[in-house]
C-alpha positions as CSV (number, residue, x, y, z in Angstrom):
1,M,29.1,-1.1,-16.9
2,F,29.9,2.3,-15.6
3,D,27.9,3.9,-18.4
4,R,24.8,2.0,-17.2
5,I,25.4,3.2,-13.6
6,K,25.8,6.8,-14.8
7,Y,22.6,6.5,-16.9
8,F,20.5,5.3,-13.9
9,M,22.0,8.0,-11.6
10,K,21.0,10.9,-13.9
11,M,18.6,13.2,-12.1
12,E,15.9,12.7,-14.8
13,N,15.5,9.1,-13.8
14,I,15.0,9.8,-10.1
15,P,11.4,10.9,-9.2
16,I,11.2,14.0,-7.0
17,H,8.2,13.7,-4.7
18,S,6.4,16.6,-3.0
19,K,5.3,16.7,0.6
20,D,1.8,15.9,-0.6
21,D,3.1,12.8,-2.3
22,F,4.7,11.6,0.9
23,K,1.6,12.3,2.8
24,S,-0.4,10.2,0.4
25,M,2.1,7.4,0.6
26,R,1.9,7.5,4.4
27,D,-1.9,7.5,4.3
28,A,-1.9,4.5,1.9
29,G,0.5,2.6,4.1
30,L,-1.5,3.3,7.2
31,L,-4.7,2.2,5.5
32,A,-3.0,-1.0,4.3
33,S,-1.7,-1.7,7.8
34,K,-5.1,-1.3,9.4
35,V,-6.8,-3.5,6.8
36,L,-4.2,-6.2,7.2
37,D,-4.7,-6.0,11.0
38,R,-8.4,-6.6,10.6
39,L,-8.0,-9.3,8.0
40,Y,-5.7,-11.2,10.4
41,E,-8.8,-11.7,12.6
42,I,-10.7,-13.6,9.9
43,I,-8.0,-15.6,8.1
44,I,-8.0,-19.2,9.1
45,P,-6.5,-22.3,7.4
46,G,-8.5,-23.2,4.4
47,I,-10.1,-19.8,3.7
48,S,-9.9,-18.8,0.1
49,T,-8.9,-15.4,-1.3
50,E,-12.4,-15.3,-2.8
51,D,-13.7,-15.2,0.8
52,I,-11.2,-12.7,2.0
53,N,-11.6,-10.1,-0.8
54,P,-15.1,-8.9,0.2
55,A,-13.9,-8.4,3.8
56,M,-10.9,-6.5,2.6
57,V,-13.1,-4.1,0.5
58,F,-15.5,-3.7,3.5
59,F,-12.7,-3.0,5.9
60,S,-11.0,-0.5,3.5
61,Y,-14.2,1.4,3.1
62,A,-15.1,1.3,6.8
63,I,-11.7,2.5,7.9
64,K,-11.6,5.3,5.3
65,T,-15.1,6.6,6.2
66,C,-14.4,6.6,9.9
67,E,-11.4,8.9,9.6
């Protein structure tokens, strides 16, 4: 068991991210948060994901172009 733990704790198995990587992750999280906030307004009981998907794409594009 300890051999498995040692294997997973080796440095080569741990990704090292740059500042740019973290900025990209923050930007993606912020976009996802904004899109979900907008989708909350249109989601009602009985709506299908087929109806939600076009709105999600529209909101994603609209939010990215406004920034």
